[in-house]
N, C-alpha and C positions, 0 to 999 in steps of 0.2 A: 513452556518452551525450554526452560532451563531448570535443572534440578541442582546439580552440584558444580557443573562447569559447562560453559557454552561450547558448542561446536565451533571450531576454527576461531577461537577467542582472539587470536592476534589480528585477524582480519576485522573482527567486530569492534575491538577495543583499542587496538594499537599496542597492546602489551602482550607478552607471552604468558603462558599459563602460570608459571611460577611467579612472575611479577604481579599478575592479577590477584592470585591467591594471597600474596603478601600484602598487597594494598587493601584488600577486603579485611584482612586480619587487623591491620592498623585502624581501619575505620571502625571495626567492631569494638576495639578497645575504647573508643570515644563514645559510641552510641549505646554500648551495653547490650542487653538482651533485646535486640531489634524485633525478633519474631514474637516475643512474649512480653510486651511492655507492661509495667505494673499498674498503670492507670488507664491509658487510652486503648482504643481498639487495636488489634493486631494489624500491621500494615498489609497492603494487598500483595506485595511481592516480598520474598525473602531478601535479606541484605545482599547476598551475592548477586542476585538478579538486579536489585536496585542499583548497585554500583555499575554493573554492566550496562544498564539502561542509560545512565548518565554518560559513561564513556562512549557508548555507541552513538549517542546524539552529537557529541562533540567531534568524534572522529569522522562521521559521515554527514553531519549537518542535516539530519533527517528531522522533519517537523514532528512536534510532540504528538499530534494526532495520529500520524503514521506509526510512530514507535508504539503508541498505545495499542493500535490494532495488532502489531506484531507480537506484543507481550501480553495481550489479553487483559487490558485494564483500561481505565479512562484517561483522557488527555490531562485532566486535572491531577491525576496521580503522577504522571510523568513530569509535569511542570513542578509539582511539589517536591519530587525527588531532586530535581536540579537545584531548587532553592535551598533545600535542607542539606544536601550532601556536598554542594559546591564549597562552602566554607570549611567543612570537615576535611575534604580532600586537600585543600590548600594547607591546612594545619598539619596533616600527617605527612605531606610531601616536603615539609621544611628541611629535614636532614639532608637530602640530596641537593636541594636548591642552595642551601647555605654553604654546604661543602663545595659545591661547584663554584660559587662566587669566590670563596677563599682561594681555591686553586687557580682560577682564572686571573685573579688579581696579582699573581706572581709572574704572569707571562704577558707577552705581547698579544694584543687582540685586534679584531677587525670589527668594523661597524658598517651597516647599510640599513636601508629602510624599504618597506614594501607597503602597498595599499591593501588593506583588508576591506573588501566591498561591504557596504552597509545599506546602500540605496539612499534615496532622498528622504529626509526625515524632517517633519515639522518641528521648528524650534531649534534646529541644529544648523548653524551657518558654516560656510567654508568647507563643506565636505567634498566638493567636486575637485578632483585632481586633473588639471589640464594636461599634465604629462601622461597620465595613465588613462585618461578619458573615462573615469569611473568615480562615483561618489563613495567615499570610504574614509577610513581612518589610517593615518600614517603611523606605522609601527616601526620603531627603531630597534634593531637587533644587534647584539654584541656576540661574537663568536671567537673561539680560539683559532690558532693558525692551522689546526687540523679540520676546521669546519664544524666543530661541536658547539652547540648553543651554550651561551654563558649567562645572558641577561636579555631582558626585553623592557623597553621603556613604557611609560604611560602613553596611551593612544592620543594622537594629535590630529585635528581635522585635516583631511586629505589635501586641501589647498596649500598647506604649508610645505615648503621645500625642505629637503633633508637637513640643510644647515640650520634652519629655524627649529625643526622638529627635534634635532639633536639636543638643543638646550631645553625646549619646552617639555620634552618627555622625561627629563630627569637624568638621562644617560650622561650628559656632559658633566653634571655635578658628581654622579656616582663613580665615574671613571676618570675624574680630573687628574689623578695621580699618574695616569698612564701617559698623558701627553704634555706633562710639565717637564722641565729640564731634569734629566736623569731618570725619567720614568721608563717603564718597560716598552712603551710605544703603543699607539693606536693608529690604524690605517683605514682610510676610506677612499671613495671615488671622488671625482671632480665636484660633486655636489656638496662636499664638505670643505671646500676651500674657504679659508678665512676663519675656520673654527679652531685652528691650532694643531690639528692632527695631521698625520702624514697623508698627503694626497699626490696624485700625478701632477705634472706641470701642464698648464694650459698654453695653447698656442699664443704667442705674443701677437698683438694686432699687426696685420700686414706682413708677418714674418713666419717662417717655419721654425719648428723646434730644431735645436742642434742635435747632432748625433748622440752626444752625451745625455741630453734630455730625453731623447727617444729610448735610449737604453735604460735610463732611470724609470721612465714610465712603464716599460715592459716589465721590469722587476717588480714595481709596485702592483701592477695589475695581476701578475702571477700570484702574488701573495694574497691579495684581497679577494681573489676569486673564490676562496674557500668559504667566505661568508654566505655566498649564494647557496651552498649545500645546506648550511644551517637553516636558511630561510625555507628551502624546499622541504626539509624535514618538518619544520614547524607548521607549514601550510598543508602538510599531509593531514593535519587536523582540519578537515574541510570547513569547519565553521569559520575559519579565518580566510578561506579561499573562494568558496562558491556562493557567498552572499549571506551575511549575518541577518537573521530575521527576528531576533528576539528584542526585548526592550533595550533601548540604547543605554539607559542608566546602568544596565548590567554588563555592558561590554567590557569595561576595565577588569571586572572580576573574572569574566569568562577568559579574557586574554591571560590573566595571571594563572588561572587554573590550567589552561592548555600549555603555557610555558613550563609550569612545574611538572606536568605530566610528561612533556617531551624530555625534560632533563632526567626525570625518573626513568623513562624508557631507555635512555642511553646509558645512564650511570648506575642504576640499581643493579646489584649482583643478580646473577641467575640463581633462582631459588629452587630449581628442580633437582 
């Protein structure tokens, strides 16, 4: 199906042709001569296609057996490529991810959470979110004021509210300098009241907000609306939106891989 470059690669992988070519080049530096290994048998698919297979699965959340049919190989081959190439992708995507963190730590940021559906899972408690009416993982997202993704926390069971997930995910600790005295500032919605970050004012019991409070809330909500754009772009990787079906043990790594790919998609230079 693919020889040197997939048709409409941006629709398939989320990356433009130049970004995809550069990414495969980085992976090749790690794996060496993928097509002609010195010891084991040659792989079923060439490296370019193998990387496309992994990105295609993450971008569109297509089951491995369906991807295998499309690319003319076995389901076991597709699953193997996800397991083998996932850690390598996270390694080679570090430059953009680390650079993005450094840049964002100089600026004010926004935080919000979303529920990544995972379904009911044996051995995993508290997945059901009463607010969203779905079983999933609460994913905390940090974005800059322009709505560009900056960081994502460790997944937390969906029953946890954002204020709790803010701490359990590691986001509170990693970005503590932003909401301490003199920090650049971190803004969230009412779900983060009590965490120390900037939030709108809540209606006092039995009373309405004053005009000054209403004006303040309008200003805060206008600022924090940009984080919704970051979440929308992140969940364009459908594995985080349309129902995660893989092994739950792998979900944190999948989340990290998708986060780094989204940062790379936005911040990697155009290589064409």
